[in-house]
HTML snippet that shows the backbone in 3Dmol.js (N, CA, C, O; Angstrom):
<script src="https://3Dmol.org/build/3Dmol-min.js"></script>
<div id="view" style="width:600px;height:400px;position:relative"></div>
<script>
const pdb = `
ATOM      1  N   MET A   1     -22.816  12.331  -2.989  1.00  0.00           N
ATOM      2  CA  MET A   1     -22.624  11.357  -1.942  1.00  0.00           C
ATOM      3  C   MET A   1     -21.232  11.534  -1.353  1.00  0.00           C
ATOM      4  O   MET A   1     -20.355  12.127  -1.982  1.00  0.00           O
ATOM      5  N   LYS A   2     -21.036  11.028  -0.164  1.00  0.00           N
ATOM      6  CA  LYS A   2     -19.784  11.237   0.552  1.00  0.00           C
ATOM      7  C   LYS A   2     -19.024   9.920   0.666  1.00  0.00           C
ATOM      8  O   LYS A   2     -19.593   8.887   1.019  1.00  0.00           O
ATOM      9  N   VAL A   3     -17.701   9.976   0.355  1.00  0.00           N
ATOM     10  CA  VAL A   3     -16.817   8.814   0.500  1.00  0.00           C
ATOM     11  C   VAL A   3     -15.568   9.264   1.252  1.00  0.00           C
ATOM     12  O   VAL A   3     -15.247  10.452   1.287  1.00  0.00           O
ATOM     13  N   LEU A   4     -14.874   8.310   1.848  1.00  0.00           N
ATOM     14  CA  LEU A   4     -13.617   8.591   2.525  1.00  0.00           C
ATOM     15  C   LEU A   4     -12.484   8.258   1.567  1.00  0.00           C
ATOM     16  O   LEU A   4     -12.367   7.115   1.123  1.00  0.00           O
ATOM     17  N   LEU A   5     -11.651   9.235   1.242  1.00  0.00           N
ATOM     18  CA  LEU A   5     -10.506   9.034   0.360  1.00  0.00           C
ATOM     19  C   LEU A   5      -9.244   9.048   1.206  1.00  0.00           C
ATOM     20  O   LEU A   5      -8.957  10.020   1.905  1.00  0.00           O
ATOM     21  N   ILE A   6      -8.493   7.950   1.133  1.00  0.00           N
ATOM     22  CA  ILE A   6      -7.221   7.826   1.852  1.00  0.00           C
ATOM     23  C   ILE A   6      -6.131   7.746   0.803  1.00  0.00           C
ATOM     24  O   ILE A   6      -6.058   6.781   0.043  1.00  0.00           O
ATOM     25  N   ASN A   7      -5.278   8.768   0.763  1.00  0.00           N
ATOM     26  CA  ASN A   7      -4.191   8.815  -0.212  1.00  0.00           C
ATOM     27  C   ASN A   7      -2.888   8.593   0.539  1.00  0.00           C
ATOM     28  O   ASN A   7      -2.472   9.434   1.337  1.00  0.00           O
ATOM     29  N   ASN A   8      -2.245   7.460   0.282  1.00  0.00           N
ATOM     30  CA  ASN A   8      -1.008   7.106   0.968  1.00  0.00           C
ATOM     31  C   ASN A   8       0.225   7.512   0.180  1.00  0.00           C
ATOM     32  O   ASN A   8       1.318   7.023   0.466  1.00  0.00           O
ATOM     33  N   ASP A   9       0.086   8.379  -0.792  1.00  0.00           N
ATOM     34  CA  ASP A   9       1.200   8.827  -1.632  1.00  0.00           C
ATOM     35  C   ASP A   9       1.897  10.001  -0.948  1.00  0.00           C
ATOM     36  O   ASP A   9       1.239  10.935  -0.491  1.00  0.00           O
ATOM     37  N   GLY A  10       3.217   9.955  -0.880  1.00  0.00           N
ATOM     38  CA  GLY A  10       3.964  11.056  -0.258  1.00  0.00           C
ATOM     39  C   GLY A  10       3.634  11.162   1.213  1.00  0.00           C
ATOM     40  O   GLY A  10       3.742  10.183   1.951  1.00  0.00           O
ATOM     41  N   GLY A  11       3.230  12.355   1.648  1.00  0.00           N
ATOM     42  CA  GLY A  11       2.889  12.580   3.050  1.00  0.00           C
ATOM     43  C   GLY A  11       1.573  11.948   3.440  1.00  0.00           C
ATOM     44  O   GLY A  11       1.319  11.717   4.622  1.00  0.00           O
ATOM     45  N   GLY A  12       0.735  11.668   2.462  1.00  0.00           N
ATOM     46  CA  GLY A  12      -0.546  11.027   2.707  1.00  0.00           C
ATOM     47  C   GLY A  12      -1.567  11.955   3.336  1.00  0.00           C
ATOM     48  O   GLY A  12      -1.210  12.967   3.939  1.00  0.00           O
ATOM     49  N   PHE A  13      -2.821  11.614   3.197  1.00  0.00           N
ATOM     50  CA  PHE A  13      -3.917  12.342   3.821  1.00  0.00           C
ATOM     51  C   PHE A  13      -5.174  11.491   3.737  1.00  0.00           C
ATOM     52  O   PHE A  13      -5.238  10.545   2.952  1.00  0.00           O
ATOM     53  N   ALA A  14      -6.145  11.818   4.524  1.00  0.00           N
ATOM     54  CA  ALA A  14      -7.453  11.167   4.473  1.00  0.00           C
ATOM     55  C   ALA A  14      -8.505  12.235   4.709  1.00  0.00           C
ATOM     56  O   ALA A  14      -8.356  13.088   5.584  1.00  0.00           O
ATOM     57  N   ASP A  15      -9.571  12.181   3.920  1.00  0.00           N
ATOM     58  CA  ASP A  15     -10.635  13.166   4.084  1.00  0.00           C
ATOM     59  C   ASP A  15     -11.905  12.646   3.433  1.00  0.00           C
ATOM     60  O   ASP A  15     -11.857  11.887   2.465  1.00  0.00           O
ATOM     61  N   TYR A  16     -13.034  13.062   3.972  1.00  0.00           N
ATOM     62  CA  TYR A  16     -14.304  12.771   3.329  1.00  0.00           C
ATOM     63  C   TYR A  16     -14.485  13.754   2.187  1.00  0.00           C
ATOM     64  O   TYR A  16     -14.272  14.955   2.352  1.00  0.00           O
ATOM     65  N   ILE A  17     -14.876  13.244   1.034  1.00  0.00           N
ATOM     66  CA  ILE A  17     -15.086  14.093  -0.136  1.00  0.00           C
ATOM     67  C   ILE A  17     -16.454  13.800  -0.735  1.00  0.00           C
ATOM     68  O   ILE A  17     -17.009  12.717  -0.546  1.00  0.00           O
ATOM     69  N   GLU A  18     -16.979  14.759  -1.446  1.00  0.00           N
ATOM     70  CA  GLU A  18     -18.239  14.594  -2.162  1.00  0.00           C
ATOM     71  C   GLU A  18     -17.936  14.146  -3.586  1.00  0.00           C
ATOM     72  O   GLU A  18     -17.082  14.728  -4.254  1.00  0.00           O
ATOM     73  N   VAL A  19     -18.630  13.120  -4.047  1.00  0.00           N
ATOM     74  CA  VAL A  19     -18.511  12.664  -5.437  1.00  0.00           C
ATOM     75  C   VAL A  19     -19.912  12.507  -6.003  1.00  0.00           C
ATOM     76  O   VAL A  19     -20.872  12.273  -5.270  1.00  0.00           O
ATOM     77  N   ALA A  20     -20.011  12.638  -7.308  1.00  0.00           N
ATOM     78  CA  ALA A  20     -21.305  12.505  -7.977  1.00  0.00           C
ATOM     79  C   ALA A  20     -21.738  11.042  -7.984  1.00  0.00           C
ATOM     80  O   ALA A  20     -20.903  10.141  -8.073  1.00  0.00           O
ATOM     81  N   ALA A  21     -23.018  10.815  -7.892  1.00  0.00           N
ATOM     82  CA  ALA A  21     -23.546   9.459  -7.995  1.00  0.00           C
ATOM     83  C   ALA A  21     -23.140   8.879  -9.340  1.00  0.00           C
ATOM     84  O   ALA A  21     -23.184   9.572 -10.357  1.00  0.00           O
ATOM     85  N   GLY A  22     -22.746   7.613  -9.350  1.00  0.00           N
ATOM     86  CA  GLY A  22     -22.331   6.962 -10.586  1.00  0.00           C
ATOM     87  C   GLY A  22     -20.854   7.087 -10.892  1.00  0.00           C
ATOM     88  O   GLY A  22     -20.397   6.581 -11.916  1.00  0.00           O
ATOM     89  N   THR A  23     -20.088   7.754 -10.023  1.00  0.00           N
ATOM     90  CA  THR A  23     -18.648   7.903 -10.233  1.00  0.00           C
ATOM     91  C   THR A  23     -17.966   6.549 -10.074  1.00  0.00           C
ATOM     92  O   THR A  23     -18.250   5.812  -9.130  1.00  0.00           O
ATOM     93  N   THR A  24     -17.063   6.222 -11.005  1.00  0.00           N
ATOM     94  CA  THR A  24     -16.314   4.975 -10.912  1.00  0.00           C
ATOM     95  C   THR A  24     -14.978   5.219 -10.219  1.00  0.00           C
ATOM     96  O   THR A  24     -14.555   6.360 -10.034  1.00  0.00           O
ATOM     97  N   VAL A  25     -14.326   4.128  -9.841  1.00  0.00           N
ATOM     98  CA  VAL A  25     -13.011   4.209  -9.216  1.00  0.00           C
ATOM     99  C   VAL A  25     -12.026   4.898 -10.168  1.00  0.00           C
ATOM    100  O   VAL A  25     -11.254   5.756  -9.738  1.00  0.00           O
ATOM    101  N   ALA A  26     -12.046   4.536 -11.443  1.00  0.00           N
ATOM    102  CA  ALA A  26     -11.137   5.132 -12.431  1.00  0.00           C
ATOM    103  C   ALA A  26     -11.384   6.632 -12.577  1.00  0.00           C
ATOM    104  O   ALA A  26     -10.430   7.403 -12.682  1.00  0.00           O
ATOM    105  N   GLN A  27     -12.636   7.051 -12.587  1.00  0.00           N
ATOM    106  CA  GLN A  27     -12.948   8.481 -12.707  1.00  0.00           C
ATOM    107  C   GLN A  27     -12.449   9.258 -11.492  1.00  0.00           C
ATOM    108  O   GLN A  27     -11.901  10.351 -11.636  1.00  0.00           O
ATOM    109  N   LEU A  28     -12.636   8.703 -10.304  1.00  0.00           N
ATOM    110  CA  LEU A  28     -12.161   9.369  -9.092  1.00  0.00           C
ATOM    111  C   LEU A  28     -10.643   9.490  -9.115  1.00  0.00           C
ATOM    112  O   LEU A  28     -10.100  10.547  -8.793  1.00  0.00           O
ATOM    113  N   PHE A  29      -9.954   8.417  -9.494  1.00  0.00           N
ATOM    114  CA  PHE A  29      -8.492   8.453  -9.557  1.00  0.00           C
ATOM    115  C   PHE A  29      -8.037   9.532 -10.542  1.00  0.00           C
ATOM    116  O   PHE A  29      -7.134  10.309 -10.231  1.00  0.00           O
ATOM    117  N   GLU A  30      -8.643   9.589 -11.705  1.00  0.00           N
ATOM    118  CA  GLU A  30      -8.256  10.579 -12.723  1.00  0.00           C
ATOM    119  C   GLU A  30      -8.512  12.004 -12.223  1.00  0.00           C
ATOM    120  O   GLU A  30      -7.715  12.901 -12.495  1.00  0.00           O
ATOM    121  N   GLN A  31      -9.602  12.221 -11.502  1.00  0.00           N
ATOM    122  CA  GLN A  31      -9.918  13.551 -10.971  1.00  0.00           C
ATOM    123  C   GLN A  31      -8.919  13.987  -9.909  1.00  0.00           C
ATOM    124  O   GLN A  31      -8.490  15.141  -9.886  1.00  0.00           O
ATOM    125  N   ARG A  32      -8.550  13.061  -9.030  1.00  0.00           N
ATOM    126  CA  ARG A  32      -7.699  13.399  -7.889  1.00  0.00           C
ATOM    127  C   ARG A  32      -6.214  13.303  -8.171  1.00  0.00           C
ATOM    128  O   ARG A  32      -5.414  13.961  -7.506  1.00  0.00           O
ATOM    129  N   MET A  33      -5.827  12.486  -9.157  1.00  0.00           N
ATOM    130  CA  MET A  33      -4.402  12.268  -9.447  1.00  0.00           C
ATOM    131  C   MET A  33      -4.194  12.250 -10.967  1.00  0.00           C
ATOM    132  O   MET A  33      -3.821  11.220 -11.529  1.00  0.00           O
ATOM    133  N   PRO A  34      -4.432  13.373 -11.624  1.00  0.00           N
ATOM    134  CA  PRO A  34      -4.430  13.396 -13.093  1.00  0.00           C
ATOM    135  C   PRO A  34      -3.069  13.189 -13.750  1.00  0.00           C
ATOM    136  O   PRO A  34      -3.019  12.817 -14.922  1.00  0.00           O
ATOM    137  N   ASP A  35      -1.978  13.412 -13.050  1.00  0.00           N
ATOM    138  CA  ASP A  35      -0.657  13.368 -13.679  1.00  0.00           C
ATOM    139  C   ASP A  35       0.132  12.098 -13.391  1.00  0.00           C
ATOM    140  O   ASP A  35       1.340  12.059 -13.623  1.00  0.00           O
ATOM    141  N   VAL A  36      -0.536  11.053 -12.886  1.00  0.00           N
ATOM    142  CA  VAL A  36       0.166   9.811 -12.578  1.00  0.00           C
ATOM    143  C   VAL A  36      -0.546   8.627 -13.230  1.00  0.00           C
ATOM    144  O   VAL A  36      -1.705   8.724 -13.635  1.00  0.00           O
ATOM    145  N   ASN A  37       0.167   7.519 -13.320  1.00  0.00           N
ATOM    146  CA  ASN A  37      -0.355   6.320 -13.952  1.00  0.00           C
ATOM    147  C   ASN A  37      -1.015   5.427 -12.901  1.00  0.00           C
ATOM    148  O   ASN A  37      -0.383   5.079 -11.905  1.00  0.00           O
ATOM    149  N   ALA A  38      -2.250   5.061 -13.107  1.00  0.00           N
ATOM    150  CA  ALA A  38      -2.991   4.242 -12.141  1.00  0.00           C
ATOM    151  C   ALA A  38      -2.341   2.879 -11.927  1.00  0.00           C
ATOM    152  O   ALA A  38      -2.514   2.279 -10.866  1.00  0.00           O
ATOM    153  N   SER A  39      -1.603   2.383 -12.904  1.00  0.00           N
ATOM    154  CA  SER A  39      -0.969   1.061 -12.755  1.00  0.00           C
ATOM    155  C   SER A  39       0.163   1.075 -11.718  1.00  0.00           C
ATOM    156  O   SER A  39       0.642   0.016 -11.312  1.00  0.00           O
ATOM    157  N   ASP A  40       0.587   2.258 -11.292  1.00  0.00           N
ATOM    158  CA  ASP A  40       1.621   2.382 -10.264  1.00  0.00           C
ATOM    159  C   ASP A  40       1.039   2.436  -8.852  1.00  0.00           C
ATOM    160  O   ASP A  40       1.764   2.686  -7.888  1.00  0.00           O
ATOM    161  N   TYR A  41      -0.269   2.201  -8.730  1.00  0.00           N
ATOM    162  CA  TYR A  41      -0.949   2.316  -7.437  1.00  0.00           C
ATOM    163  C   TYR A  41      -1.849   1.117  -7.176  1.00  0.00           C
ATOM    164  O   TYR A  41      -2.418   0.539  -8.102  1.00  0.00           O
ATOM    165  N   LEU A  42      -1.969   0.754  -5.915  1.00  0.00           N
ATOM    166  CA  LEU A  42      -2.932  -0.240  -5.475  1.00  0.00           C
ATOM    167  C   LEU A  42      -4.148   0.536  -4.987  1.00  0.00           C
ATOM    168  O   LEU A  42      -4.054   1.321  -4.044  1.00  0.00           O
ATOM    169  N   ILE A  43      -5.265   0.318  -5.620  1.00  0.00           N
ATOM    170  CA  ILE A  43      -6.489   1.038  -5.273  1.00  0.00           C
ATOM    171  C   ILE A  43      -7.477   0.022  -4.703  1.00  0.00           C
ATOM    172  O   ILE A  43      -7.777  -0.995  -5.328  1.00  0.00           O
ATOM    173  N   ARG A  44      -7.966   0.316  -3.520  1.00  0.00           N
ATOM    174  CA  ARG A  44      -8.917  -0.580  -2.846  1.00  0.00           C
ATOM    175  C   ARG A  44     -10.160   0.198  -2.447  1.00  0.00           C
ATOM    176  O   ARG A  44     -10.098   1.390  -2.145  1.00  0.00           O
ATOM    177  N   VAL A  45     -11.283  -0.498  -2.452  1.00  0.00           N
ATOM    178  CA  VAL A  45     -12.539   0.055  -1.953  1.00  0.00           C
ATOM    179  C   VAL A  45     -12.981  -0.833  -0.802  1.00  0.00           C
ATOM    180  O   VAL A  45     -13.143  -2.044  -0.957  1.00  0.00           O
ATOM    181  N   ASN A  46     -13.169  -0.219   0.340  1.00  0.00           N
ATOM    182  CA  ASN A  46     -13.559  -0.952   1.550  1.00  0.00           C
ATOM    183  C   ASN A  46     -12.594  -2.107   1.836  1.00  0.00           C
ATOM    184  O   ASN A  46     -13.000  -3.215   2.186  1.00  0.00           O
ATOM    185  N   ARG A  47     -11.303  -1.802   1.672  1.00  0.00           N
ATOM    186  CA  ARG A  47     -10.185  -2.715   1.967  1.00  0.00           C
ATOM    187  C   ARG A  47     -10.063  -3.886   1.003  1.00  0.00           C
ATOM    188  O   ARG A  47      -9.282  -4.805   1.253  1.00  0.00           O
ATOM    189  N   GLN A  48     -10.816  -3.876  -0.091  1.00  0.00           N
ATOM    190  CA  GLN A  48     -10.765  -4.962  -1.066  1.00  0.00           C
ATOM    191  C   GLN A  48     -10.279  -4.427  -2.410  1.00  0.00           C
ATOM    192  O   GLN A  48     -10.679  -3.336  -2.818  1.00  0.00           O
ATOM    193  N   PRO A  49      -9.411  -5.188  -3.115  1.00  0.00           N
ATOM    194  CA  PRO A  49      -9.024  -4.775  -4.474  1.00  0.00           C
ATOM    195  C   PRO A  49     -10.289  -4.634  -5.325  1.00  0.00           C
ATOM    196  O   PRO A  49     -11.273  -5.343  -5.113  1.00  0.00           O
ATOM    197  N   CYS A  50     -10.250  -3.722  -6.277  1.00  0.00           N
ATOM    198  CA  CYS A  50     -11.452  -3.452  -7.063  1.00  0.00           C
ATOM    199  C   CYS A  50     -11.095  -3.214  -8.525  1.00  0.00           C
ATOM    200  O   CYS A  50      -9.970  -2.827  -8.838  1.00  0.00           O
ATOM    201  N   PRO A  51     -12.056  -3.446  -9.422  1.00  0.00           N
ATOM    202  CA  PRO A  51     -11.836  -3.130 -10.832  1.00  0.00           C
ATOM    203  C   PRO A  51     -12.003  -1.629 -11.053  1.00  0.00           C
ATOM    204  O   PRO A  51     -12.696  -0.966 -10.282  1.00  0.00           O
ATOM    205  N   PRO A  52     -11.376  -1.085 -12.097  1.00  0.00           N
ATOM    206  CA  PRO A  52     -11.475   0.356 -12.361  1.00  0.00           C
ATOM    207  C   PRO A  52     -12.899   0.829 -12.645  1.00  0.00           C
ATOM    208  O   PRO A  52     -13.227   1.991 -12.405  1.00  0.00           O
ATOM    209  N   ASP A  53     -13.745  -0.069 -13.156  1.00  0.00           N
ATOM    210  CA  ASP A  53     -15.105   0.352 -13.509  1.00  0.00           C
ATOM    211  C   ASP A  53     -16.111   0.181 -12.368  1.00  0.00           C
ATOM    212  O   ASP A  53     -17.314   0.339 -12.575  1.00  0.00           O
ATOM    213  N   GLN A  54     -15.623  -0.141 -11.166  1.00  0.00           N
ATOM    214  CA  GLN A  54     -16.529  -0.274 -10.022  1.00  0.00           C
ATOM    215  C   GLN A  54     -17.134   1.073  -9.686  1.00  0.00           C
ATOM    216  O   GLN A  54     -16.420   2.069  -9.568  1.00  0.00           O
ATOM    217  N   THR A  55     -18.442   1.109  -9.532  1.00  0.00           N
ATOM    218  CA  THR A  55     -19.150   2.337  -9.180  1.00  0.00           C
ATOM    219  C   THR A  55     -19.103   2.529  -7.668  1.00  0.00           C
ATOM    220  O   THR A  55     -19.400   1.611  -6.904  1.00  0.00           O
ATOM    221  N   LEU A  56     -18.732   3.716  -7.256  1.00  0.00           N
ATOM    222  CA  LEU A  56     -18.642   4.029  -5.829  1.00  0.00           C
ATOM    223  C   LEU A  56     -20.034   4.195  -5.228  1.00  0.00           C
ATOM    224  O   LEU A  56     -20.972   4.637  -5.891  1.00  0.00           O
ATOM    225  N   GLN A  57     -20.137   3.826  -3.955  1.00  0.00           N
ATOM    226  CA  GLN A  57     -21.386   3.947  -3.214  1.00  0.00           C
ATOM    227  C   GLN A  57     -21.173   4.893  -2.035  1.00  0.00           C
ATOM    228  O   GLN A  57     -20.050   5.061  -1.558  1.00  0.00           O
ATOM    229  N   ASP A  58     -22.251   5.504  -1.573  1.00  0.00           N
ATOM    230  CA  ASP A  58     -22.175   6.407  -0.433  1.00  0.00           C
ATOM    231  C   ASP A  58     -21.551   5.677   0.750  1.00  0.00           C
ATOM    232  O   ASP A  58     -21.967   4.568   1.085  1.00  0.00           O
ATOM    233  N   GLY A  59     -20.550   6.295   1.386  1.00  0.00           N
ATOM    234  CA  GLY A  59     -19.899   5.724   2.555  1.00  0.00           C
ATOM    235  C   GLY A  59     -18.705   4.830   2.246  1.00  0.00           C
ATOM    236  O   GLY A  59     -18.062   4.328   3.167  1.00  0.00           O
ATOM    237  N   ASP A  60     -18.391   4.619   0.950  1.00  0.00           N
ATOM    238  CA  ASP A  60     -17.235   3.795   0.604  1.00  0.00           C
ATOM    239  C   ASP A  60     -15.946   4.404   1.134  1.00  0.00           C
ATOM    240  O   ASP A  60     -15.843   5.615   1.331  1.00  0.00           O
ATOM    241  N   ARG A  61     -14.963   3.535   1.359  1.00  0.00           N
ATOM    242  CA  ARG A  61     -13.624   3.933   1.825  1.00  0.00           C
ATOM    243  C   ARG A  61     -12.649   3.555   0.725  1.00  0.00           C
ATOM    244  O   ARG A  61     -12.437   2.370   0.469  1.00  0.00           O
ATOM    245  N   ILE A  62     -12.049   4.547   0.066  1.00  0.00           N
ATOM    246  CA  ILE A  62     -11.139   4.318  -1.046  1.00  0.00           C
ATOM    247  C   ILE A  62      -9.726   4.619  -0.589  1.00  0.00           C
ATOM    248  O   ILE A  62      -9.451   5.706  -0.080  1.00  0.00           O
ATOM    249  N   SER A  63      -8.821   3.655  -0.768  1.00  0.00           N
ATOM    250  CA  SER A  63      -7.419   3.896  -0.416  1.00  0.00           C
ATOM    251  C   SER A  63      -6.565   3.769  -1.669  1.00  0.00           C
ATOM    252  O   SER A  63      -6.757   2.870  -2.488  1.00  0.00           O
ATOM    253  N   ILE A  64      -5.623   4.688  -1.796  1.00  0.00           N
ATOM    254  CA  ILE A  64      -4.700   4.729  -2.928  1.00  0.00           C
ATOM    255  C   ILE A  64      -3.288   4.657  -2.367  1.00  0.00           C
ATOM    256  O   ILE A  64      -2.846   5.556  -1.651  1.00  0.00           O
ATOM    257  N   THR A  65      -2.577   3.567  -2.703  1.00  0.00           N
ATOM    258  CA  THR A  65      -1.245   3.323  -2.164  1.00  0.00           C
ATOM    259  C   THR A  65      -0.276   3.074  -3.312  1.00  0.00           C
ATOM    260  O   THR A  65      -0.548   2.232  -4.168  1.00  0.00           O
ATOM    261  N   PRO A  66       0.856   3.789  -3.354  1.00  0.00           N
ATOM    262  CA  PRO A  66       1.824   3.549  -4.429  1.00  0.00           C
ATOM    263  C   PRO A  66       2.439   2.155  -4.304  1.00  0.00           C
ATOM    264  O   PRO A  66       2.700   1.673  -3.202  1.00  0.00           O
ATOM    265  N   THR A  67       2.665   1.517  -5.454  1.00  0.00           N
ATOM    266  CA  THR A  67       3.334   0.213  -5.448  1.00  0.00           C
ATOM    267  C   THR A  67       4.829   0.383  -5.618  1.00  0.00           C
ATOM    268  O   THR A  67       5.595  -0.543  -5.352  1.00  0.00           O
ATOM    269  N   LYS A  68       5.254   1.556  -6.059  1.00  0.00           N
ATOM    270  CA  LYS A  68       6.662   1.878  -6.210  1.00  0.00           C
ATOM    271  C   LYS A  68       6.969   3.063  -5.316  1.00  0.00           C
ATOM    272  O   LYS A  68       6.371   4.130  -5.455  1.00  0.00           O
ATOM    273  N   ILE A  69       7.899   2.871  -4.402  1.00  0.00           N
ATOM    274  CA  ILE A  69       8.253   3.950  -3.475  1.00  0.00           C
ATOM    275  C   ILE A  69       9.539   4.601  -3.982  1.00  0.00           C
ATOM    276  O   ILE A  69      10.559   3.934  -4.155  1.00  0.00           O
ATOM    277  N   GLU A  70       9.474   5.901  -4.216  1.00  0.00           N
ATOM    278  CA  GLU A  70      10.609   6.637  -4.753  1.00  0.00           C
ATOM    279  C   GLU A  70      11.803   6.498  -3.829  1.00  0.00           C
ATOM    280  O   GLU A  70      11.697   6.696  -2.619  1.00  0.00           O
ATOM    281  N   GLY A  71      12.949   6.152  -4.418  1.00  0.00           N
ATOM    282  CA  GLY A  71      14.173   6.029  -3.663  1.00  0.00           C
ATOM    283  C   GLY A  71      14.440   4.612  -3.155  1.00  0.00           C
ATOM    284  O   GLY A  71      15.549   4.308  -2.715  1.00  0.00           O
ATOM    285  N   ALA A  72      13.429   3.749  -3.214  1.00  0.00           N
ATOM    286  CA  ALA A  72      13.610   2.366  -2.748  1.00  0.00           C
ATOM    287  C   ALA A  72      14.279   1.535  -3.827  1.00  0.00           C
ATOM    288  O   ALA A  72      14.083   1.780  -5.017  1.00  0.00           O
ATOM    289  N   LYS A  73      15.068   0.554  -3.413  1.00  0.00           N
ATOM    290  CA  LYS A  73      15.707  -0.353  -4.372  1.00  0.00           C
ATOM    291  C   LYS A  73      14.659  -1.280  -4.940  1.00  0.00           C
ATOM    292  O   LYS A  73      13.770  -1.739  -4.223  1.00  0.00           O
ATOM    293  N   SER A  74      14.764  -1.562  -6.243  1.00  0.00           N
ATOM    294  CA  SER A  74      13.776  -2.455  -6.850  1.00  0.00           C
ATOM    295  C   SER A  74      14.271  -3.861  -6.972  1.00  0.00           C
ATOM    296  O   SER A  74      13.551  -4.729  -7.465  1.00  0.00           O
TER     297      SER A  74
END
`;
const viewer = $3Dmol.createViewer("view");
viewer.addModel(pdb, "pdb");
viewer.setStyle({}, {cartoon: {color: "spectrum"}});
viewer.zoomTo();
viewer.render();
</script>
């Protein structure tokens, strides 16, 4: 099935990608961003916050946005 992945990390990008039926939000994040901690990102499906175990559906729009911006004062 096809979903739109919007990655707002660094330079950012957006693209339609193929994912297997039954893929969860957590599985997609681990596949696409294996070396980072998911707790440092706001992950939304169709513009709504979602649980990690939410199963993706054909046509979903997933956005991944860092909650900590490198170089910014905390």
